[in-house]
C-alpha positions in Angstrom: 9.7 17.1 22.2 9.5 15.1 19.2 7.4 16.4 16.4 6.2 13.0 15.3 6.4 9.6 17.2 5.5 6.4 15.2 4.3 3.5 17.0 4.9 0.2 14.9 8.1 -0.7 13.0 6.6 -2.6 10.0 7.0 -1.4 6.5 4.3 1.1 6.8 5.8 2.7 10.0 9.4 2.5 8.6 8.3 4.0 5.3 6.6 6.8 7.1 9.7 7.6 9.2 11.7 7.5 5.8 9.3 9.9 4.0 9.1 12.4 6.9 12.9 12.4 7.3 13.4 13.2 3.6 10.7 16.1 4.1 12.8 17.4 7.0 10.6 16.4 9.7 12.0 14.9 12.9 10.6 11.5 14.1 11.2 8.6 16.0 9.9 4.9 15.9 8.8 2.5 18.9 8.2 -1.3 18.3 6.8 -3.8 20.7 9.1 -6.7 19.5 12.5 -7.0 20.3 13.4 -7.9 16.9 12.2 -7.4 13.4 9.8 -10.3 12.0 11.5 -12.8 9.6 8.0 -14.2 8.5 7.6 -13.3 4.8 4.1 -12.2 5.0 3.1 -9.8 2.2 5.0 -10.2 -0.9 3.3 -8.5 -3.8 4.2 -4.8 -4.5 2.0 -3.0 -6.7 2.6 -0.3 -9.5 1.8 2.6 -7.2 3.8 1.5 -4.1 6.6 1.0 -6.3 6.4 4.6 -7.7 6.5 5.6 -4.1 9.7 3.7 -3.5 11.2 5.2 -6.6 11.4 8.4 -4.7 13.1 6.8 -1.7 16.8 7.0 -2.8 16.7 4.1 -5.2 14.6 1.7 -2.9 12.5 0.4 -6.0 15.7 -0.3 -7.9 17.0 -2.4 -5.0 13.6 -4.2 -4.9 13.8 -5.0 -8.5 17.4 -6.1 -8.3 16.9 -8.5 -5.4 13.4 -10.0 -6.3 13.0 -13.3 -8.1 13.0 -13.0 -12.0 9.4 -12.3 -13.2 9.4 -15.6 -15.2 9.5 -17.5 -11.7 6.4 -15.9 -10.3 4.0 -14.6 -13.1 1.8 -17.5 -12.9 -0.7 -19.0 -10.5 -0.8 -22.9 -10.9 -3.7 -25.0 -10.0 -2.8 -28.8 -9.4 -3.5 -31.9 -7.6 0.0 -32.0 -6.1 3.1 -30.0 -6.8 4.7 -32.8 -8.7 1.2 -34.3 -9.9 -1.4 -33.3 -12.8 -1.9 -29.6 -13.5 -5.5 -28.6 -13.5 -4.7 -25.3 -15.0 -2.7 -22.1 -14.5 -3.1 -18.4 -15.1 -0.5 -15.9 -16.2 -1.0 -12.7 -14.6 1.6 -10.7 -16.5 0.4 -9.1 -19.6 2.9 -7.2 -22.1 1.8 -3.7 -21.0 2.6 -4.6 -17.4 6.3 -4.7 -18.3 6.5 -2.3 -21.0 6.3 0.9 -18.6 3.8 2.5 -20.7 1.4 3.7 -17.9 4.2 3.7 -15.2 7.9 4.3 -15.0 8.2 1.1 -12.8 6.7 -2.5 -12.9 5.1 -4.5 -10.0 7.3 -6.6 -7.9 7.4 -9.9 -5.7 9.4 -9.5 -2.7 8.8 -10.5 0.8 7.8 -8.3 3.6 10.7 -8.9 5.9 13.2 -8.3 3.1 11.5 -5.1 2.2 11.7 -4.0 6.0 15.3 -4.7 5.8 15.9 -2.5 2.8 14.0 0.3 4.3 15.8 -0.1 7.7 19.0 0.1 5.7 18.0 3.5 4.0 17.0 4.8 7.4 20.3 3.9 9.0 22.1 5.7 5.9 20.3 8.6 7.1 21.3 8.4 10.6 18.7 6.2 12.3 19.8 4.0 15.2 18.1 0.7 16.5 18.0 0.8 20.2 17.1 -1.9 22.7 15.5 -1.6 26.1 18.5 -2.4 28.3 19.7 0.5 30.5 16.9 2.9 29.4 14.5 2.5 32.4 16.2 5.1 34.6 14.1 7.9 33.0 10.5 8.5 33.8 10.1 10.6 30.7 12.3 9.1 28.2 14.9 11.3 26.2 14.1 9.4 23.0 15.7 11.3 20.2 14.9 11.9 16.6 16.0 9.1 14.1 15.8 6.4 16.8 14.0 3.0 16.5 13.2 1.9 20.0 12.6 -2.0 20.1 11.0 -3.9 22.8 8.6 -1.2 23.9 4.9 -1.8 23.8 2.4 0.9 23.8 0.1 0.6 26.8 -1.6 4.1 27.0 -1.9 7.3 24.9 -3.1 10.6 26.2 -3.3 13.9 24.5 -3.5 17.6 25.6 -4.0 20.6 23.6 -0.2 20.7 22.7 1.1 17.1 22.9 0.5 13.3 23.0 2.1 11.4 25.8 2.6 7.6 24.9 3.4 5.1 27.8 5.5 2.3 26.8 6.0 -1.0 28.7 9.3 -3.0 28.5 11.4 -5.6 30.2 14.5 -4.0 32.1 17.6 -5.8 32.6 16.4 -7.6 35.6 13.5 -9.0 33.6 11.0 -6.8 35.3 8.2 -4.8 33.6 9.2 -1.0 33.5 7.4 1.9 31.9 8.4 5.1 30.5 6.5 8.0 28.8 7.5 9.6 25.5 6.1 12.9 24.3 5.4 14.2 20.8 3.4 16.6 18.9 1.7 14.0 16.9 1.4 10.2 17.2 0.9 7.8 14.3 -0.1 4.3 14.9 1.0 1.9 12.2 1.1 -1.0 14.6 -0.8 -3.5 12.4 -4.1 -5.3 12.3 -4.4 -5.9 16.0 -3.5 -2.4 16.8 -3.2 -1.3 20.3 -3.2 2.4 19.4 -6.6 1.9 17.6 -7.9 -0.2 20.7 -6.8 2.5 23.3 -8.5 5.1 21.3 -11.8 3.1 21.3 -11.9 3.1 17.4 -14.2 0.4 16.1 -13.6 -1.5 12.7 -16.5 -2.0 10.5 -16.9 -4.7 7.9 -16.8 -8.6 7.7 -15.1 -10.4 10.6 -13.7 -14.0 10.5 -13.8 -14.7 6.8 -11.7 -17.6 7.3 -9.2 -19.0 9.7 -5.9 -20.2 8.6 -2.6 -21.6 9.7 0.5 -20.2 8.0 3.5 -22.5 7.9 6.9 -20.8 6.8 9.4 -23.4 5.8 12.5 -23.9 3.6 13.2 -26.5 1.1 15.7 -25.8 -1.7 15.0 -29.1 -3.4 11.3 -28.1 -4.0 12.3 -24.8 -5.0 14.8 -26.2 -7.6 12.0 -28.7 -8.9 9.4 -25.8 -9.3 11.8 -23.5 -10.8 12.5 -26.0 -13.4 9.3 -27.7 -14.1 6.3 -25.3 -13.1 7.4 -22.0 -11.8 4.9 -19.8 -10.2 3.9 -17.4 -7.4 0.9 -19.3 -6.0 0.1 -23.0 -6.2 -3.4 -24.1 -5.3 -3.3 -27.8 -4.4 -6.3 -30.1 -4.1 -6.0 -33.9 -3.5 -7.5 -36.5 -1.5 -5.2 -36.2 1.5 -4.6 -32.5 1.7 -5.7 -28.8 0.5 -3.6 -26.0 0.8 -2.2 -22.8 -1.0 1.5 -22.4 -1.4 3.1 -19.2 -1.7 6.3 -19.4 -3.4 8.3 -16.3 -1.7 11.6 -17.3 -3.5 11.9 -20.5 -5.6 15.9 -20.0 -5.8 16.2 -19.8 -2.0 13.5 -22.4 -1.5 11.5 -20.2 0.8 7.7 -20.9 0.9 4.7 -20.3 3.1 1.8 -22.8 3.1 -1.7 -21.5 4.0 -4.0 -24.3 5.4 -7.6 -24.0 6.4 -8.0 -24.1 10.1 -11.2 -24.9 12.0 -11.1 -24.5 15.7 -12.0 -25.6 18.2 -12.3 -29.0 16.6 -8.9 -28.5 15.3 -6.1 -27.1 17.5 -2.9 -25.5 17.0 -1.1 -28.4 18.3 -2.5 -30.5 15.5 0.0 -28.5 13.2 3.4 -29.4 14.9 6.4 -29.1 12.9 6.5 -32.9 12.2 2.8 -32.9 11.2 3.3 -30.0 8.9 6.2 -31.7 7.2 4.0 -34.6 6.4 1.2 -32.4 5.0 3.9 -30.5 2.8 5.0 -33.9 1.5 1.3 -35.0 0.9 0.7 -31.6 -1.1 4.1 -32.0 -2.9 3.4 -35.4 -4.0 6.8 -36.7 -2.8 9.1 -36.8 0.1 11.4 -34.0 0.6 14.2 -34.5 3.0 15.4 -31.1 3.2 12.2 -29.5 4.7 12.9 -27.1 7.5 9.8 -25.5 9.1 10.7 -22.1 10.3 7.6 -20.8 11.9 3.9 -22.0 12.5 1.3 -19.1 12.9 -2.6 -19.0 13.2 -4.4 -16.1 11.7 -7.8 -14.8 11.0 -9.0 -13.1 7.7 -11.0 -9.9 8.1 -12.2 -7.4 5.9 -12.7 -4.3 7.8 -12.1 -0.5 8.0 -11.7 1.9 11.0 -14.6 4.1 11.8 -12.1 6.9 11.8 -8.3 7.6 11.1 -7.9 10.6 13.4 -8.5 11.2 17.1 -7.8 13.9 19.8 -7.9 17.0 17.7 -6.0 15.4 14.8 -2.9 14.7 17.2 -3.2 10.9 17.0 -3.5 9.1 13.6 -3.7 5.5 12.4 -2.4 4.1 9.1 -1.8 0.8 7.4 -3.2 -2.3 8.9 -4.1 -0.3 12.1 -6.8 1.5 9.9 -7.9 -1.4 7.6 -7.7 -5.3 7.4 -8.1 -7.0 4.1 -8.1 -10.6 2.7 -4.7 -11.1 1.1 -6.3 -11.7 -2.2 -4.6 -9.1 -4.4 -2.1 -7.8 -2.2 -4.1 -4.7 -1.0 -3.0 -4.7 2.7 0.6 -3.4 2.7 0.2 -1.5 -0.6 -2.8 0.5 0.8 -0.8 1.1 3.9 2.2 2.5 2.0 0.0 4.7 0.0 -1.7 5.8 3.4 1.7 7.3 4.7 2.5 8.7 1.2 -0.6 10.8 1.5 0.1 11.5 5.2 3.7 12.5 5.2 3.5 15.8 3.2 0.5 17.0 5.2 2.3 16.3 8.4 5.3 18.1 7.1 3.2 21.0 6.1 1.8 21.2 9.7 5.2 20.9 11.3 6.6 23.5 9.1 3.9 25.8 9.6 2.6 26.0 6.0 -0.7 24.5 6.8 -3.1 24.5 9.8 -3.5 21.2 11.5 -7.0 20.8 10.0 -5.3 19.7 6.9 -4.8 16.3 8.6 -8.7 15.7 8.2 -8.1 15.3 4.4 -6.0 12.3 5.1 -9.0 10.5 6.5 -11.3 12.1 3.8 -9.1 10.7 0.9 -7.6 7.4 2.3 -10.7 6.0 4.1 -12.7 5.8 0.8 -10.0 4.0 -0.8 -9.6 1.6 2.0 -13.4 0.8 1.9 -13.3 0.3 -2.0 -10.2 -2.0 -1.6 -12.0 -3.9 1.0 -14.8 -4.8 -1.2 -12.4 -5.5 -4.1 -10.2 -7.9 -2.0 -13.5 -9.6 -0.7 -14.6 -10.0 -4.3 -11.2 -11.5 -5.3 -11.3 -13.8 -2.2 -14.8 -15.1 -3.1 -13.4 -15.6 -6.9 -10.5 -17.7 -5.2 -13.3 -20.1 -3.9 -14.6 -20.4 -7.3 -12.2 -23.2 -8.4 -12.5 -25.5 -5.6 -16.4 -25.0 -5.8 -16.2 -26.1 -9.4 -14.2 -29.3 -8.5 -16.9 -30.0 -6.0 -15.3 -28.7 -2.8 -17.7 -26.1 -1.6 -16.0 -23.9 0.8 -19.4 -22.6 1.9 -20.7 -25.9 2.9 -17.5 -26.5 5.0 -18.1 -23.3 6.9 -21.7 -24.1 7.3 -20.8 -27.6 9.0 -18.2 -26.0 11.1 -20.7 -23.4 12.2 -23.3 -25.9 12.9 -21.0 -27.6 15.0 -20.2 -24.6 17.1 -23.4 -22.6 17.0 -26.4 -25.2 17.0 -27.3 -28.7 18.5 -23.8 -30.0 17.4 -22.0 -27.8 20.0 -23.6 -30.1 22.8 -21.8 -33.1 21.3 -18.5 -34.4 22.8 -15.5 -32.5 21.5 -13.9 -35.7 20.1 -17.2 -36.5 18.4 -17.4 -33.0 16.9 -13.8 -33.5 15.5 -14.5 -36.9 14.1 -17.8 -35.5 12.4 -15.6 -32.5 11.0 -12.7 -34.9 9.7 -15.3 -37.2 8.1 -17.0 -34.4 6.1 -13.6 -33.1 5.0 -12.6 -36.5 3.9 -15.8 -37.2 2.0 -15.2 -33.7 0.4 -11.7 -34.5 -0.7 -12.9 -37.7 -2.2 -14.2 -35.6 -5.0 -10.7 -35.1 -6.0 -9.7 -38.7 -6.5 -8.3 -39.8 -10.0 -11.6 -42.0 -10.5 -13.7 -38.8 -10.4 -11.4 -36.0 -11.6 -10.7 -37.2 -15.0 -12.0 -36.5 -18.5 -13.5 -39.9 -19.1 -15.9 -39.6 -15.8 -18.7 -37.4 -17.0 -18.9 -35.7 -13.5 -15.1 -35.0 -13.4 -15.1 -34.0 -17.2 -17.9 -31.4 -16.5 -16.1 -30.1 -13.6 -12.8 -29.7 -15.2 -14.7 -27.9 -18.1 -16.3 -25.3 -15.6 -12.8 -24.8 -14.1 -11.3 -24.0 -17.6 -14.4 -21.6 -18.1 -13.5 -19.8 -15.0 -9.7 -19.3 -16.0 -10.6 -18.3 -19.5 -13.2 -15.8 -18.4 -10.8 -14.2 -16.0 -13.0 -15.0 -13.0 -10.4 -16.7 -10.9 -8.2 -15.1 -8.2 -6.5 -12.1 -9.8 -3.0 -10.6 -9.1 -3.3 -7.2 -10.6 -5.9 -4.6 -10.8 -4.2 -1.7 -12.8 -7.4 0.3 -12.9 -7.5 0.5 -9.0 -3.9 0.4 -8.5 -3.1 3.5 -10.6 -6.5 5.0 -11.3 -7.9 5.5 -7.8 -9.1 9.1 -7.3 -9.8 11.4 -4.3 -13.1 12.8 -4.5 -12.7 15.4 -1.7 -9.9 16.6 0.5 -6.8 18.7 -0.1 -8.2 19.5 -3.6 -9.7 22.5 -5.4 -12.5 21.4 -7.4 -14.8 24.0 -9.1 -18.5 23.3 -9.8 -17.9 22.5 -13.5 -15.3 19.9 -12.7 -17.5 18.5 -9.8 -20.6 17.8 -12.2 -18.1 15.8 -14.4 -16.7 13.5 -11.6 -18.2 10.2 -11.3 -18.1 7.9 -8.3 -15.7 4.9 -8.8 -17.0 1.8 -10.6 -18.4 -0.9 -8.2 -15.4 -3.5 -7.8 -16.0 -6.6 -10.0 -13.0 -8.8 -8.9 -11.8 -8.8 -12.4 -8.9 -7.1 -14.0 -9.6 -3.7 -15.6 -7.0 -1.6 -17.3 -6.0 1.8 -16.0 -7.2 4.9 -18.1 -5.2 8.0 -17.4 -7.0 11.0 -15.9 -6.1 14.5 -15.1 -9.2 15.1 -12.9 -8.5 16.6 -9.5 -7.7 13.8 -7.1 -6.2 11.5 -9.7 -2.5 10.5 -9.9 -0.6 12.4 -12.3 -0.4 10.6 -15.6 3.1 9.2 -16.7 4.9 9.9 -19.8 8.5 10.1 -20.6 10.2 13.5 -21.0 13.7 15.0 -21.2 15.3 18.3 -20.3 15.0 20.7 -23.4 18.5 22.0 -23.0 21.6 21.5 -20.6 24.0 18.8 -19.8 21.2 15.9 -19.2 19.5 16.7 -22.6 19.4 13.0 -23.7 18.3 11.6 -20.3 14.7 10.6 -20.2 12.6 10.6 -17.2 9.0 10.4 -16.0 6.5 13.3 -15.5 6.2 11.7 -11.9 9.9 12.6 -11.4 9.2 16.3 -11.8 7.6 16.1 -8.4 10.2 16.6 -5.5 10.6 13.7 -3.1 12.6 15.8 -0.8 10.5 18.8 0.2 6.8 19.9 0.4 6.5 21.5 -3.2 3.6 22.0 -5.5 4.4 21.5 -9.3 2.3 23.5 -12.0 2.7 21.8 -15.4 1.9 24.2 -18.5 2.4 24.4 -22.1 4.7 27.3 -23.7 1.8 29.7 -24.3 1.4 33.3 -23.2 -1.8 32.8 -21.1 0.0 29.8 -19.2 3.0 31.7 -18.6 0.8 34.4 -17.0 -0.9 31.8 -15.1 2.6 30.5 -13.8 3.9 34.0 -12.6 0.5 34.2 -10.6 1.1 30.8 -9.1 4.7 31.8 -8.1 3.5 35.1 -6.3 0.6 33.3 -4.6 2.8 30.6 -3.3 5.1 33.2 -2.1 2.4 34.8 -0.3 1.2 31.5 1.4 4.8 30.4 2.2 4.7 27.3 0.1 7.2 26.0 -2.4 6.3 26.0 -5.9 7.8 24.8 -9.3 6.7 25.2 -12.8 7.3 22.7 -15.6 6.9 24.0 -19.1 6.0 20.9 -21.2 7.0 21.4 -24.9 5.6 19.0 -27.5 7.8 16.1 -28.9 10.5 17.2 -31.3 11.1 20.6 -29.8 15.0 21.6 -29.9 14.8 25.2 -28.5 12.6 27.5 -26.4 14.2 27.6 -23.1 15.3 31.2 -23.5 11.5 31.9 -23.9 10.7 30.6 -20.4 13.6 32.3 -18.8 12.3 35.7 -20.3 8.7 34.9 -19.2 9.2 33.7 -15.7 12.1 35.9 -14.5 12.8 36.8 -11.7 11.6 33.4 -10.5 14.1 30.6 -11.0 12.3 27.4 -9.8 11.2 26.2 -13.2 12.0 23.6 -15.7 11.6 23.4 -19.5 11.0 19.7 -20.7 10.3 18.1 -23.9 7.8 15.1 -24.3 9.2 12.0 -25.7 6.8 9.9 -27.6 6.8 6.3 -27.6 6.1 6.5 -31.6 4.9 9.3 -33.9 1.5 7.8 -33.9 1.3 8.2 -30.0 -0.9 10.7 -28.5 0.4 13.8 -26.9 0.5 14.0 -23.2 -2.2 16.6 -23.1 -4.4 14.5 -25.2 -3.8 11.6 -22.8 -5.0 14.0 -19.9 -8.1 14.8 -22.1 -7.0 18.4 -22.0 -5.8 21.0 -24.6 -2.4 22.6 -24.4 -3.9 25.7 -23.2 -4.9 24.0 -19.8 -2.6 23.6 -16.7 -2.4 21.1 -13.8 -1.2 21.6 -10.1 0.4 18.6 -8.6 0.5 18.0 -4.9 3.7 16.6 -3.3 2.2 13.1 -3.3 2.0 13.2 -7.2 -1.9 13.6 -7.1 -3.6 16.4 -8.9 -4.9 19.3 -6.7 -6.4 21.4 -9.3 -6.5 21.7 -13.2 -8.0 24.0 -15.8 -8.7 22.4 -19.2 -8.4 25.5 -21.4 -7.0 28.4 -19.2 -8.3 30.7 -16.4 -10.9 33.2 -17.1 -10.6 36.1 -14.8 -8.1 37.3 -12.2 -5.5 34.5 -12.1 -4.1 35.7 -8.6 -7.4 35.3 -7.1 -7.9 32.0 -8.6 -4.6 30.7 -7.2 -5.5 32.3 -3.7 -8.6 30.3 -4.1 -6.9 27.1 -5.0 -4.0 27.1 -2.3 -6.6 28.1 0.3 -8.7 25.1 -0.5 -5.7 22.8 -0.8 -4.1 23.8 2.6 -7.5 24.0 4.6 -7.6 27.7 4.6 -10.9 28.3 3.1 -13.0 28.8 6.0 -10.6 30.8 8.2 -11.2 34.2 9.2 -9.3 37.3 8.0 -7.7 37.6 11.6 -6.9 34.0 11.8 -5.3 33.9 8.2 -3.1 36.8 9.3 -2.1 35.1 12.3 -1.3 31.9 10.6 0.6 33.8 8.0 2.6 35.3 10.7 3.3 32.0 12.3 4.2 30.3 9.0 7.2 32.8 8.5 10.2 30.4 8.6 11.9 30.4 12.1 9.1 32.2 13.7 8.1 29.2 15.6 9.8 25.7 15.8 6.7 23.8 14.8 4.4 25.8 13.1 0.8 27.0 13.6 -1.2 25.5 16.6 1.2 22.7 17.1 
C-alpha cells in the first residue's frame, strides 16, 4: 500500500511528490487530464518559492536560466494601445530585489506550464514514470506503484478507515468506455486545483468572496508583437484602455511572442461564442493598435475570480489533506495562488515524512492547517486589496468598474432581467461603449480640463504606490506562524504580535528570529576544509534531503552545553539533529574547539559569517539576539524555538519540552509516549506510529 497518494499533477502536486521523494517517502500521483496543460496560467514566482526550489536539485537555477531577462518584465505599462500613447508605467523591481541581501535568490517570471515541465523532468530523473490508462482496467484494486504519475484518472470518491484511504478513479478504457479502479494509500493529499473534486467529496466549504469578476483568457502567440514590445516598451503586464476595447495583456515571453489576454466577461448577455478565435484576433488588433498577421490563438477559456479559503484542510482523522488551490482561491493580483500552494506543501512534506517514518504522531499534521490556513486568509485579504488597487487606474480615467458590475447585476437580478435577452445585450453594449468614450483623444488629453485632471490622478496613484503591485517582500519572506509545530514560551508569546493588516502596498521585509519566522539569510562559509572559500546561505545549512532539525549557536561554552543536550534529546526522540557553530566575520581558526566540545557527536559544522561590508550588522544583531542565544530551525527553514541569551536551568529538560511541543507529544501520556518511542525505532514498523 502506498504511504501517500497525491491527487492532481499541477505544480503544487508535483512539487509535493518531489519534496516527499527527496525525504524518502514513497508516493504516487493521479491526474484527471490525459496530458499536462500548456496554458501559461501563473507566471510570477516569489522569493520564498524560489528558496524552496533552490533545495530541489537546482530547480531555481534552471528557472533563472530559462526565464526572460528581468529587463523585459520588470514593468507594468498602462497605455491606450500597445503601439499608442503610454499613460504611465511602474517599475516593480528595486535594487534590493536583485542584490540578494535578504534572500539568496531573486523572484522569477516563468510560465506555469514550463515550471510543471521542469519539475516533471526532476521527477523522471528520480525514477518517476508517466502512465496512461490504456491496459490498466483489468484490476479492481490497482497495483499503482510508487514513483508513478497516472494520467487520465479522475477521482470520483474517497473513503477512509482507521488505517487507510481508498480513492476510486474513473477513466476511459481502450474501448472508450468508462471504467473505475480503486487505489489505496495511508494518506491522500488533494492538490487538484480550484475546483477540487477531493474538497467537494469531503464536503468542505469555502469561505470568502465569490465571483469577484468573470473573465475570458485568450492564450495566443505573435512573435511580431513580442519583437515590437521587446524593443519599444518591454513589460510583464499591459493595461490597455481605448474606445474600442479594454483588456490586460500578460507578456509571458516576449522573445517567443507568448501572451495571455484577459478580457472582462459579462454572461449571460455575453456568451463564450462571442469570443471565437477570429473575434479574438480582431480584439487583439484593436488593443495592439495595428494589424498583426502572425497572431495564432492557442486557447480560449472563461474563468471566475474568487477570494476564498477552505473551512478546513484536514479530514478523516488527518488522513485526507488538501493543499494549493484546492484549499484557497485568490485573485491573480500579486501572484499569491501558486506561491502559497508551493509553500503549503513545503510546510506539509516534512510533517508527512515524520509521520511515515515514525518520528511524530499523526496529530502533527494538524499543525499544517494551524500554520498555513491563517497565511491563506491573510493572502486572500492582501490579493483582494491588490485587485481593488488595480481598479484604481481605470476608475481615475473615468471607467468605474463598480458601475459596470452594478449595471450587469441590475440586468440579471432586478427588473432588467425580464427584458428580452437581445435588449439586455444592447443595453450592456451601449453602456460599455459610452464608458469607453471617456478614453477618446478628445477627452483624454492634457488640454482638456477633464482629461488633464484624470491623468493627474493617475500619476498620483503611480507615485503613491497605490496601483497594482507585483512584489510584497514583507509578506513573501516575513510571514510567521503563530501556533503549530513550534515551542513558544510565555515570555516570547507576550512579545509576538498579530501580523499587520494588509494594505495592498509594498512593504519591505524585516528579518526576525521569532518562532514561526523563516530563518534570516546571510552569507557564510565553512571555517576550515576544502570548501573554505565557497560562500553559501544560512538557509543552505538546513538539509533538503532528510527531516533534520538545525541548532545554530555561537562558539561560547553555555551554547556548546546546549548543543550537547540537543544531540542527546534528539537521539532520545529518534529525530535527526545538526549543530551549526556560527563564528564572527574574520575568524580563521576555531574548528578544533568545536570538535573537542561536541565529541562524540559528529553532525556539526563550523561556519564563519561573511559580512557584505565592515559596517554591516552581525547576523545575531540582524536577528535581534545576542551571541549567547540559540535558534532551532525546522526542516522547512522556519524557526521552531529560540532563546535570546541562553537557557536558565536544566538544558536537557528544556529540549525535551521543545521537541515534545514541536512533534505534538506534549499531551501524550507516559504510557503512550513509551509506545510511540518503541514504534519510532527504525525498522520496527514499515510506516510509523498509528499509520
